[in-house]
LOMAR-323939 format. One line per 5 residues: number of its first residue (from 1); their letters; for each residue y, z, x of N, C-alpha, C, O. Coordinates in nm, 3 decimals. Layout:
BEGIN
NUM = A = Y/Z/X/Y/Z/X/Y/Z/X/Y/Z/X  ... $
This chain:
BEGIN
1 = XXXXX = -7.999/1.796/7.352/-7.881/1.717/7.324/-7.754/1.737/7.385/-7.714/1.847/7.424  -7.678/1.612/7.395/-7.567/1.631/7.508/-7.441/1.665/7.446/-7.371/1.593/7.375  -7.424/1.766/7.477/-7.278/1.775/7.393/-7.160/1.780/7.536/-7.169/1.829/7.648  -7.037/1.692/7.454/-6.930/1.655/7.520/-6.813/1.714/7.502/-6.769/1.699/7.388  -6.719/1.803/7.607/-6.647/1.893/7.557/-6.500/1.779/7.519/-6.466/1.673/7.571 $
6 = XXXXX = -6.452/1.842/7.430/-6.343/1.768/7.390/-6.207/1.855/7.433/-6.171/1.969/7.406  -6.158/1.766/7.501/-5.998/1.806/7.557/-5.897/1.879/7.421/-5.959/1.838/7.323  -5.835/1.923/7.392/-5.781/1.955/7.263/-5.627/1.903/7.297/-5.550/1.860/7.210  -5.602/1.911/7.409/-5.448/1.866/7.434/-5.489/1.709/7.444/-5.428/1.662/7.348  -5.550/1.615/7.499/-5.588/1.475/7.523/-5.592/1.433/7.400/-5.533/1.329/7.370 $
11 = XXXXX = -5.672/1.516/7.293/-5.631/1.441/7.117/-5.527/1.446/7.076/-5.481/1.363/6.997  -5.461/1.555/7.124/-5.285/1.532/7.106/-5.215/1.447/7.150/-5.144/1.378/7.077  -5.221/1.432/7.291/-5.164/1.313/7.352/-5.158/1.203/7.292/-5.052/1.147/7.267  -5.284/1.154/7.259/-5.326/1.035/7.269/-5.240/0.951/7.138/-5.187/0.841/7.152  -5.240/1.019/7.035/-5.141/0.987/6.921/-5.019/1.001/6.944/-4.934/0.933/6.886 $
16 = XXXXX = -4.994/1.079/7.023/-4.818/1.088/7.125/-4.771/0.960/7.159/-4.680/0.888/7.116  -4.855/0.949/7.248/-4.885/0.826/7.368/-4.843/0.664/7.280/-4.748/0.594/7.312  -4.948/0.630/7.160/-4.899/0.569/7.052/-4.803/0.514/7.031/-4.762/0.398/7.039  -4.723/0.715/6.966/-4.596/0.648/6.877/-4.482/0.637/6.998/-4.365/0.603/6.982  -4.533/0.668/7.101/-4.432/0.661/7.208/-4.429/0.542/7.241/-4.325/0.515/7.301 $
21 = XXXXX = -4.500/0.454/7.228/-4.536/0.310/7.234/-4.491/0.245/7.102/-4.458/0.128/7.122  -4.482/0.271/7.010/-4.473/0.180/6.937/-4.350/0.185/6.906/-4.310/0.086/6.844  -4.261/0.279/6.931/-4.120/0.306/6.902/-4.034/0.257/7.050/-3.911/0.248/7.058  -4.125/0.230/7.153/-4.066/0.189/7.257/-4.059/0.046/7.270/-3.984/-0.016/7.346  -4.146/-0.003/7.184/-4.200/-0.179/7.106/-4.113/-0.158/7.004/-4.190/-0.186/6.912 $
26 = XXXXX = -4.030/-0.136/6.962/-3.968/-0.170/6.859/-3.785/-0.175/6.930/-3.686/-0.243/6.903  -3.816/-0.062/7.031/-3.615/-0.089/7.113/-3.669/-0.181/7.212/-3.570/-0.199/7.283  -3.743/-0.236/7.252/-3.759/-0.366/7.352/-3.769/-0.453/7.281/-3.725/-0.553/7.340  -3.801/-0.477/7.185/-3.759/-0.613/7.065/-3.620/-0.635/7.035/-3.548/-0.734/7.053  -3.591/-0.492/6.972/-3.389/-0.490/6.916/-3.308/-0.540/7.029/-3.200/-0.593/7.003 $
31 = XXXXX = -3.347/-0.530/7.145/-3.290/-0.512/7.286/-3.329/-0.678/7.310/-3.240/-0.742/7.366  -3.416/-0.733/7.283/-3.405/-0.820/7.299/-3.275/-0.939/7.203/-3.175/-1.002/7.235  -3.363/-0.914/7.062/-3.251/-0.951/6.968/-3.100/-0.974/7.008/-3.026/-1.069/6.979  -3.074/-0.855/7.088/-2.903/-0.845/7.093/-2.869/-0.899/7.248/-2.757/-0.918/7.297  -2.999/-0.916/7.310/-2.945/-1.063/7.421/-2.951/-1.189/7.384/-2.886/-1.277/7.440 $
36 = XXXXX = -3.064/-1.215/7.243/-3.040/-1.351/7.192/-2.883/-1.394/7.155/-2.815/-1.491/7.190  -2.850/-1.251/7.048/-2.716/-1.261/6.985/-2.629/-1.292/7.063/-2.532/-1.341/7.004  -2.613/-1.282/7.221/-2.540/-1.289/7.267/-2.536/-1.449/7.358/-2.468/-1.510/7.440  -2.652/-1.461/7.283/-2.653/-1.670/7.290/-2.766/-1.680/7.471/-2.829/-1.774/7.518  -2.754/-1.609/7.498/-2.802/-1.565/7.621/-2.674/-1.610/7.747/-2.675/-1.684/7.846 $
41 = XXXXX = -2.577/-1.527/7.685/-2.470/-1.482/7.797/-2.474/-1.369/7.844/-2.491/-1.268/7.776  -2.459/-1.372/7.975/-2.441/-1.287/8.082/-2.355/-1.130/8.026/-2.240/-1.108/7.990  -2.498/-1.026/8.045/-2.451/-0.899/7.975/-2.500/-0.829/8.069/-2.521/-0.857/8.187  -2.529/-0.670/7.967/-2.611/-0.595/8.016/-2.740/-0.584/7.929/-2.766/-0.583/7.808  -2.823/-0.574/8.074/-2.973/-0.553/7.994/-2.923/-0.391/7.981/-2.898/-0.370/7.863 $
46 = XXXXX = -2.901/-0.274/8.060/-2.881/-0.155/8.000/-2.767/-0.115/7.910/-2.750/0.007/7.906  -2.677/-0.196/7.830/-2.611/-0.208/7.744/-2.709/-0.257/7.619/-2.748/-0.197/7.519  -2.728/-0.373/7.660/-2.853/-0.361/7.481/-2.982/-0.264/7.469/-3.029/-0.244/7.357  -3.037/-0.204/7.582/-3.122/-0.138/7.581/-3.097/0.011/7.510/-3.192/0.071/7.460  -2.940/0.076/7.510/-2.907/0.159/7.501/-2.848/0.201/7.358/-2.837/0.304/7.291 $
51 = XXXXX = -2.803/0.020/7.342/-2.775/0.040/7.162/-2.901/0.004/7.102/-2.918/0.066/6.997  -2.993/-0.072/7.131/-3.119/-0.093/7.063/-3.176/0.017/7.034/-3.220/0.031/6.920  -3.191/0.125/7.136/-3.220/0.285/7.124/-3.182/0.351/7.015/-3.249/0.403/6.926  -2.988/0.339/7.045/-2.921/0.385/6.920/-2.982/0.379/6.819/-3.018/0.471/6.746  -3.000/0.240/6.806/-3.024/0.223/6.657/-3.192/0.235/6.614/-3.213/0.247/6.494 $
56 = XXXXX = -3.286/0.234/6.685/-3.414/0.224/6.660/-3.418/0.401/6.636/-3.498/0.443/6.552  -3.333/0.501/6.709/-3.406/0.603/6.671/-3.288/0.701/6.569/-3.303/0.817/6.531  -3.181/0.616/6.546/-3.132/0.661/6.450/-3.196/0.670/6.292/-3.145/0.734/6.201  -3.315/0.594/6.283/-3.399/0.574/6.156/-3.479/0.656/6.157/-3.504/0.727/6.059  -3.554/0.666/6.296/-3.685/0.666/6.304/-3.695/0.847/6.311/-3.608/0.924/6.353 $
61 = XXXXX = -3.851/0.885/6.246/-3.830/1.030/6.248/-3.923/1.076/6.380/-3.979/1.186/6.375  -3.940/0.980/6.514/-4.028/0.983/6.565/-3.930/1.008/6.738/-3.968/0.995/6.854  -3.792/1.048/6.675/-3.650/1.050/6.766/-3.649/1.160/6.856/-3.572/1.160/6.952  -3.746/1.278/6.830/-3.744/1.388/6.898/-3.872/1.385/6.948/-3.904/1.466/7.035  -3.942/1.312/6.912/-4.046/1.284/7.057/-4.042/1.202/7.184/-4.083/1.203/7.300 $
66 = XXXXX = -3.971/1.130/7.099/-3.940/1.010/7.211/-3.819/1.078/7.346/-3.830/1.051/7.465  -3.711/1.166/7.288/-3.607/1.266/7.371/-3.694/1.347/7.418/-3.690/1.337/7.541  -3.787/1.437/7.377/-3.899/1.502/7.504/-3.933/1.424/7.574/-3.898/1.447/7.690  -4.008/1.305/7.556/-4.100/1.221/7.633/-3.974/1.200/7.779/-3.988/1.235/7.896  -3.844/1.124/7.704/-3.772/1.096/7.814/-3.703/1.226/7.898/-3.631/1.193/7.991 $
71 = XXXXX = -3.720/1.383/7.871/-3.687/1.463/7.957/-3.769/1.488/8.058/-3.729/1.520/8.169  -3.871/1.476/8.032/-4.012/1.498/8.108/-3.999/1.361/8.192/-4.006/1.420/8.300  -3.992/1.282/8.214/-4.034/1.159/8.278/-3.880/1.185/8.367/-3.884/1.173/8.490  -3.783/1.210/8.316/-3.704/1.250/8.468/-3.727/1.379/8.504/-3.724/1.367/8.627  -3.758/1.545/8.474/-3.775/1.619/8.540/-3.895/1.528/8.643/-3.859/1.531/8.760 $
76 = XX = -3.974/1.480/8.629/-4.100/1.390/8.731/-4.043/1.286/8.846/-4.094/1.250/8.952  -3.918/1.251/8.784/-3.842/1.116/8.890/-3.805/1.203/8.970/-3.742/1.171/9.071 $
């Protein structure tokens, strides 16, 4: 019988990555809505992203996971 070793950390990381992808998609969609609300007028993509991020994370139980992932990205950046 073939046995496959299962890495517990990987089992945890996969769902977390999916949750992070979901929240980033929501932020991206909201940032695009903010852009469209300006009727494509010149503006700041960064300001749209930061506003969308604040709005989405304000109502998300995934906010702590998102912020931890961002801190980790900066540590390796």
